[in-house]
C-alpha positions, 0 to 999 in steps of 0.5 A: 655107075657104081658097080656095088649093085653087081657085087656081094653087097647090101643088095644081095650078098650080105643079107640082113636078118632072118630074125626079122621074119619071125624068129621070136615066137610064142610057145605054149608054156605051163603044163597041165595034168589033164588033156590040153585044149586050144583054150588052155594054150590061148590063155597061156600065151595071152598071159605072156606079156613079152609076146602079147603084142605079137599074139594079139596081132596074129589073132586080129589079122589072121584069126583062122590061122591063129585058131588052127595053130592053137589046135595044133599046139594042143594036139602036139603037147598032148601027144608028145609033151611040152617041149615038142609043143614049144618047138612046134610053135617056133617052127609053125610061126616062123613058117607062117611069117615066111609065107607072108613076106611077099604080102609084107613087101607089097604093103602100103608105104607107111606100113613099111616105113614103120617096120623099118623104124621098128627094126632100127629101134631093135638094132639100137636096143641090141647095140646098147645091151649086147653087141654080140647079139646085135652082130648076130641079128644083123648078119644071121638072125636069131634062132627060135627060142634064143634068149634075148634081153627084155628091151630088144625082145619087146622091140622085136615083138613089135617088128613081128606084129607090124609085119603081120599088120602090113601083110594083112593090109596088102591082102585086104586091098591095099597092095602096092606092086613092088618088084625088085629094087630099082637101080635108082632107089639102090643108088639113093639108098647107098648114098645115104649109107655113105653119109651116115657111115662113110667108113663102113660104106665101102665094106658094105659095098664089097661084102667085107663087112661079113669079116669085120668085127662084131662092133662094125657089123652092128654099126653097119646094120644100124646104118643100113636101116637108118639110111632106108628110113630116112629116104622119101616115103616110097623109096624107103618102102621099096628099100625096106621091102627089098630087105624083107625079101632078102631076109626071107631068102636068106632064112629059107632052107 
């Protein structure tokens, strides 16, 4: 059997992006002269077209947590100002998304394939717009508040909205028991990567992609997700679930 499973590789060493579990977050924006209320925050974030799909998904799938966050952001803004509220929004949303990774990974296969396709679109958009950002996304992820071009930003917001939907489906009775990625699924996935990007597969296998050029890192990230989404539905779901878990593990302190 191939020994790539035991090396720093796509199955653990080179972890794909922390950014896919919530680095792009909404935050309170305009400052009001009076005391800010939860309703003020809700109006402000609802008016941000860029992040509207994420806000709508959060409100629809986790209404109690959404209301609690609005109240928290209003309190922080009133006590410490707009900048502190924006930082709080980033920290709270990122932390919340991380608590949902286990549920995301056990969502129905169709949800996970949709997430994988959306991440593929995000990487493709980044590759077109800014290869430096693309390499950052696939190796380290974005940081909260980082400026991202419009096309990739919209794609990333869609990823986050789909992740919330997937987690909710799992928690509402559609949970699929997915454990660690099996050797068989890993082998099928790696063979597909080798077909899509034969020159990059050895570098992904041995971990040397971490030291490659930003162009190759971007291409490798795209190949990894393209390969995952081209597999049969259940296998694709198992691979995307693995990538979500690895991303979360890499992004935790």
